[in-house]
C-alpha positions in Angstrom: 7.5 -11.5 35.7 8.0 -12.8 32.4 6.1 -15.9 32.5 3.0 -13.3 33.5 3.8 -11.6 30.7 3.6 -14.8 28.6 0.3 -15.5 30.4 -1.5 -12.7 29.3 -0.5 -13.0 25.9 -1.6 -16.7 25.3 -4.8 -15.1 26.7 -4.7 -12.1 24.4 -4.0 -14.3 21.2 -6.5 -16.9 21.7 -9.2 -14.5 22.3 -8.0 -12.6 19.3 -8.2 -15.7 17.1 -11.6 -16.3 18.6 -12.8 -12.6 17.5 -13.3 -11.2 21.0 -10.9 -8.1 20.7 -12.3 -6.5 24.0 -11.1 -9.0 26.0 -7.8 -10.0 23.7 -7.3 -5.9 24.3 -7.8 -6.4 28.1 -5.2 -9.2 28.1 -2.9 -7.3 25.6 -3.0 -4.2 27.7 -1.9 -6.1 30.9 1.0 -7.6 29.1 2.5 -4.5 28.1 2.1 -3.1 31.6 3.6 -5.9 32.9 6.5 -6.1 30.1 7.4 -2.8 31.2 9.2 -4.4 34.2 12.8 -6.3 34.0 11.9 -8.5 30.9 13.6 -8.9 28.0 13.6 -6.4 24.9 12.2 -9.0 22.7 9.2 -10.3 25.1 8.6 -6.3 25.4 8.5 -5.7 21.7 6.3 -9.2 21.7 3.5 -7.6 24.0 3.4 -4.6 21.9 3.2 -5.8 18.7 0.1 -8.3 20.0 -1.6 -4.9 20.8 -1.0 -3.6 17.5 -2.4 -6.3 15.6 -5.2 -6.2 17.9 -5.6 -2.5 17.6 -5.7 -2.8 13.8 -8.3 -5.3 13.9 -10.6 -3.2 15.7 -10.2 -0.4 13.1 -7.3 1.8 15.2 -5.0 2.2 12.7 -3.4 5.0 14.5 -2.5 3.1 17.7 -1.7 0.1 16.1 0.9 2.1 14.1 2.3 4.2 16.9 2.5 0.4 18.5 4.5 -0.9 15.8 6.6 1.9 15.6 7.7 1.6 19.0 8.0 -2.3 18.5 10.7 -1.4 15.5 12.7 0.6 17.5 13.0 -1.8 20.7 13.9 -4.0 18.3 16.2 -2.2 15.9 18.5 -1.5 19.2 18.8 -5.4 20.2 19.6 -6.3 16.6 18.1 -7.8 13.3 16.1 -11.0 13.5 13.5 -12.8 13.1 10.8 -10.6 15.3 12.1 -7.1 13.7 11.4 -8.3 9.9 7.6 -9.3 11.3 7.1 -6.0 13.2 8.2 -4.5 9.9 5.9 -7.0 8.0 2.8 -5.7 10.4 4.1 -1.7 9.9 3.6 -2.4 6.3 0.5 -3.6 6.4 -1.0 -0.5 8.5 1.0 1.4 6.0 -0.9 -0.1 3.3 -4.3 0.0 5.0 -3.7 3.4 5.6 -3.2 3.9 2.1 0.5 4.9 2.4 1.9 2.8 -0.4 5.2 4.3 -0.9 6.0 3.3 2.8 4.2 0.2 2.5 6.3 -1.2 -0.7 9.6 0.1 1.1 8.9 -1.1 4.4 8.0 -4.8 3.4 10.7 -4.8 1.3 13.3 -3.8 4.4 11.7 -6.7 5.9 11.8 -8.9 2.9 15.8 -8.6 3.3 16.0 -9.8 6.8 14.3 -12.9 6.2 16.4 -16.0 4.7 13.4 -18.4 3.7 9.9 -17.8 2.4 7.5 -16.1 5.1 3.6 -16.2 4.1 2.7 -13.6 6.2 5.0 -11.2 4.1 4.5 -12.7 0.9 0.6 -12.4 1.7 0.8 -8.4 2.7 3.5 -7.9 -0.6 0.6 -9.4 -2.6 -2.3 -7.2 -1.4 -0.2 -4.3 -1.5 0.9 -5.2 -5.2 -2.8 -5.7 -6.0 -4.1 -2.5 -4.5 -1.6 -0.5 -6.3 -2.7 -2.2 -9.8 0.8 -4.7 -10.6 -1.4 -7.4 -10.4 1.3 -10.2 -11.8 3.3 -9.3 -9.1 0.5 -9.7 -6.5 -0.2 -13.4 -8.0 3.3 -14.1 -8.3 3.7 -13.7 -4.5 0.2 -15.7 -4.0 2.0 -18.5 -5.6 4.9 -18.5 -3.0 2.2 -18.6 -0.2 0.4 -21.4 -1.6 3.7 -23.3 -1.1 3.9 -22.4 2.7 0.4 -22.4 3.6 -1.0 -25.6 5.8 -3.7 -24.8 8.4 -7.6 -24.3 7.0 -7.7 -20.9 8.0 -4.7 -19.9 6.0 -5.8 -22.0 2.8 -8.7 -19.8 3.1 -7.3 -16.6 3.2 -5.2 -17.6 0.7 -8.7 -18.1 -1.5 -9.8 -15.0 -0.5 -7.0 -13.3 -1.5 -7.0 -15.0 -4.9 -10.7 -14.0 -5.2 -9.8 -10.4 -4.8 -6.8 -10.5 -7.3 -9.4 -12.2 -10.0 -11.9 -9.3 -9.2 -9.4 -6.8 -9.2 -8.6 -8.6 -12.8 -12.4 -8.4 -13.6 -12.1 -12.1 -14.1 -15.7 -12.6 -12.1 -16.4 -16.5 -12.6 -12.7 -16.9 -11.4 -13.1 -14.7 -8.2 -16.6 -16.5 -7.5 -15.0 -19.5 -7.6 -11.9 -18.7 -4.9 -14.4 -17.0 -2.9 -16.7 -20.1 -2.3 -13.3 -21.8 -1.6 -12.3 -19.4 1.1 -16.1 -19.7 2.4 -16.2 -23.7 2.6 -12.6 -23.9 3.8 -12.8 -20.8 7.0 -13.3 -22.3 9.9 -16.4 -21.0 11.7 -15.5 -19.8 14.5 -13.4 -17.1 12.4 -16.7 -15.2 12.1 -15.6 -11.6 11.1 -12.9 -13.7 8.4 -16.0 -15.7 7.2 -18.0 -12.5 6.7 -15.1 -10.9 4.8 -15.0 -14.0 2.3 -19.2 -13.6 2.2 -18.4 -10.2 1.2 -15.8 -10.9 -1.8 -18.3 -13.9 -3.1 -21.3 -11.6 -3.0 -19.4 -8.9 -5.3 -18.2 -11.5 -7.7 -21.4 -12.7 -8.0 -23.2 -9.0 -8.3 -20.6 -8.5 -11.3 -22.2 -11.5 -13.4 -25.5 -9.7 -12.6 -27.1 -11.9 -10.2 -28.3 -9.4 -7.4 -30.6 -11.9 -5.5 -28.3 -14.1 -4.8 -25.2 -11.6 -4.2 -27.7 -9.8 -1.0 -27.7 -12.7 0.5 -24.0 -13.3 0.8 -23.7 -9.6 1.8 -26.6 -9.5 4.5 -25.3 -12.9 6.3 -21.7 -10.8 6.3 -23.2 -8.1 7.8 -25.2 -10.0 11.0 -21.8 -11.9 11.5 -20.0 -8.4 11.4 -22.7 -6.8 13.8 -22.8 -9.8 15.9 -18.7 -9.5 16.5 -17.5 -7.9 19.6 -17.1 -5.1 19.2 -18.6 -4.6 15.7 -16.7 -4.5 12.9 -17.1 -0.9 11.3 -14.4 -1.2 8.4 -15.6 -4.6 7.3 -19.1 -3.2 7.6 -18.6 -0.4 5.4 -17.2 -2.8 3.0 -20.3 -5.1 2.8 -22.5 -1.8 2.7 -20.8 -0.4 0.1 -21.0 -3.4 -2.0 -25.1 -3.7 -1.1 -25.0 -0.1 -2.4 -24.1 -1.5 -5.8 -26.2 -4.3 -5.7 -29.1 -1.8 -5.4 -27.5 0.6 -8.0 -27.2 -2.5 -10.5 -30.8 -3.3 -10.0 -31.7 0.6 -10.4 -33.1 0.9 -6.7 -31.4 4.7 -6.9 -32.7 6.1 -3.9 -31.2 3.1 -2.0 -28.2 3.1 -3.5 -27.7 6.7 -2.8 -28.6 6.5 0.9 -26.0 3.4 0.9 -23.2 5.1 -1.0 -23.4 8.4 1.5 -23.4 6.3 4.4 -20.7 4.4 3.5 -19.0 7.6 2.4 -19.3 9.0 6.0 -17.9 5.8 7.6 -14.8 5.5 5.4 -14.2 9.3 6.0 -14.6 8.9 9.9 -12.2 5.6 9.6 -9.6 6.3 7.2 -9.6 10.1 6.7 -11.1 12.0 4.2 -8.3 11.4 1.5 -7.9 7.6 1.4 -7.8 5.7 -1.3 -11.1 3.7 -0.5 -13.0 7.1 0.0 -12.0 8.4 -3.4 -13.5 4.5 -5.0 -16.9 5.7 -3.0 -16.8 9.0 -4.5 -16.4 8.0 -8.2 -19.1 5.2 -7.3 -21.8 8.2 -6.3 -20.7 10.1 -8.7 -22.2 7.7 -11.3 -25.0 7.1 -9.6 -25.6 11.0 -9.4 -24.4 11.2 -13.2 -27.0 8.3 -14.2 -29.8 10.5 -12.4 -28.6 13.8 -14.6 -27.6 15.4 -11.1 -23.9 16.7 -13.3 -22.6 19.1 -11.1 -22.2 16.9 -8.0 -21.4 14.3 -10.0 -18.7 16.0 -11.1 -17.8 17.4 -8.0 -17.5 13.8 -6.6 -15.5 12.4 -9.7 -13.1 15.2 -9.3 -12.5 14.9 -5.5 -12.2 11.1 -6.6 -9.4 11.9 -9.4 -7.7 13.9 -7.2 -7.3 11.7 -4.6 -6.7 8.3 -7.0 -4.0 10.7 -8.8 -1.9 11.4 -5.4 -2.2 7.9 -4.2 -2.3 5.5 -7.4 0.7 5.1 -9.9 0.0 6.1 -13.2 -2.0 3.8 -15.3 -3.7 2.4 -12.4 -7.5 1.3 -12.9 -8.8 3.5 -10.5 -7.1 6.3 -12.1 -8.4 5.1 -15.4 -11.9 4.7 -15.0 -12.5 8.0 -12.9 -10.8 10.0 -15.6 -13.2 8.2 -18.1 -16.3 8.9 -16.2 -15.4 12.6 -16.1 -14.5 12.5 -19.6 -18.0 11.0 -20.3 -19.7 13.8 -17.9 -17.8 16.5 -20.1 -19.1 15.0 -23.6 -22.7 14.7 -21.9 -22.7 18.7 -21.1 -21.2 19.5 -24.3 -18.1 21.0 -22.9 -14.6 21.0 -24.5 
């Protein structure tokens, strides 16, 4: 029985690595069913964690979260160890993706307390979480630790991608472009969805430097890669379409930008929920477009919704909170209100 579980897990990981999540999910489900039999608890938990990772990349965060809660419970019963730290790391990452930053941070620090040596996956998730809550210095420290541990081309490309995202958040756009180009050049071509994400951050960095044509080329290539994946990747597509809408906005193509922002808003609400921080960011950007067009009543509603979400999720002084409040003040001043 145990070898059959292992065989299906190997196949699930193979197809996961190569981007065929439908096939990966089939083998992971088979492994979990087999693991319900007489196998060690650790083997059962690993099967559940594998399914969770696949569901995470299928954008089914609720299922991934449920699997990881189960895996943590199984491993806690077996006692602390490497696998429990890994399950907590993955659970912290799902909390982050759901916009639950306090839970993410607590879970990740619990995982960190269990590992004796530095762990690249844990440091990566800690770095991304720190970046998203606006602690850029902590994110840089985490990524510096990751740089000492990575070895494969895919790992180096992922580090370069994350460094690009951090530089972009810091508004250091030429630095972000340089890191993103490294990610694109390094990423194995079998990792098409990861390559699409690299192209997405490259396009965003280029667009921020007022080169819309070049940015659009990279973003449209990324969209093609995501649409060709099995299955297509709705979350990555939403990110790319948001970037394309921002390019249209910057180029003065207001109608195209508005259609893009509204489409992305619907996609992210469906994928992430109506009060997710990424929904707030789209609301803010749509509000800016509407404000530029003089449609101040709807712009105010979008800004106020964005502010409500951001103030609930982010710490005081977060760049997103600051930007939304600035936009509201600018709109109020333009209205002549006090």
